[in-house]
C-alpha positions in Angstrom: 65.9 81.9 124.9 65.6 83.0 121.2 65.8 86.7 122.0 69.4 86.6 123.3 70.4 84.5 120.4 68.9 87.1 118.0 70.8 89.8 119.7 74.0 87.9 119.4 73.3 87.4 115.7 72.5 91.0 115.2 75.7 92.2 117.0 77.8 89.8 114.9 76.2 91.2 111.8 76.9 94.7 112.9 80.5 93.9 113.6 80.9 92.1 110.2 79.2 95.0 108.4 81.4 97.6 110.1 84.5 95.6 109.2 83.4 95.4 105.5 82.7 99.1 105.4 86.2 99.9 106.8 87.8 97.5 104.3 85.9 99.1 101.4 86.9 102.6 102.5 90.6 101.5 102.7 90.4 99.9 99.3 89.0 103.1 97.8 91.8 105.1 99.3 94.3 102.7 97.8 92.7 103.1 94.3 93.7 106.8 94.2 96.5 107.5 91.9 99.6 108.9 93.8 101.6 111.8 92.4 104.7 109.8 93.5 103.8 106.9 91.1 106.7 106.8 88.6 104.3 106.4 85.6 102.1 109.2 86.8 105.2 111.4 87.1 106.3 110.6 83.6 102.8 111.6 82.3 103.0 114.9 84.2 100.1 113.9 86.5 99.2 116.6 89.1 96.3 116.8 91.6 95.5 120.3 90.5 95.6 121.5 86.9 96.6 125.0 88.2 100.0 123.6 89.3 101.1 122.2 85.9 104.7 123.2 84.9 103.9 125.4 81.9 107.5 125.4 80.7 107.5 121.6 80.5 103.9 121.0 79.3 103.5 123.7 76.7 100.2 122.4 75.3 98.4 122.5 78.7 95.7 125.0 79.2 93.9 125.9 82.5 90.6 124.5 81.2 92.1 121.0 80.9 91.3 118.8 83.9 90.4 115.2 84.6 86.7 115.8 84.9 86.6 117.2 81.3 88.7 114.3 79.9 87.1 111.4 77.9 89.2 108.9 79.9 87.7 110.0 83.2 84.8 107.8 84.2 82.9 110.1 86.5 80.1 112.6 86.7 80.9 116.4 86.8 80.0 116.4 90.5 82.4 113.6 91.5 85.5 114.6 93.4 87.4 111.5 92.3 86.7 108.9 89.6 88.4 106.1 87.8 90.7 107.0 84.9 91.0 104.3 82.2 94.5 105.6 81.2 95.8 104.9 84.7 94.3 101.4 85.0 91.1 102.7 86.6 92.9 104.3 89.5 91.0 107.3 90.8 92.1 110.8 89.9 90.7 114.1 91.2 88.3 116.1 89.1 90.7 119.0 89.0 93.8 116.9 88.2 95.7 116.7 84.9 98.1 114.6 82.9 99.6 115.0 79.4 97.2 112.4 78.0 94.3 114.8 78.4 91.6 114.2 75.7 88.6 116.5 75.5 85.3 114.7 76.0 83.6 114.2 72.7 86.8 114.8 70.7 87.5 112.3 67.9 
């Protein structure tokens, strides 16, 4: 009698766990900064630093990217990480915005 009950409990735990995993994945996807965000647009945010409009952002250089910015809260190997400038929304390692600050700069 206790074995079927244990199976039911296990199956319910699996279902709840799967739901929580799906919800956390969706929440992470929602935390990514969108290039369509009006504030991101005003800051020149792009997903790839190679696509920056050089005529508009004259101080940009190809070496500048989110993963090398002091506001980016990630490891060099992370594909995305939180950016404190954008309210901890996640930006791609190779992205860029006009608020770029070299890590370790004063």
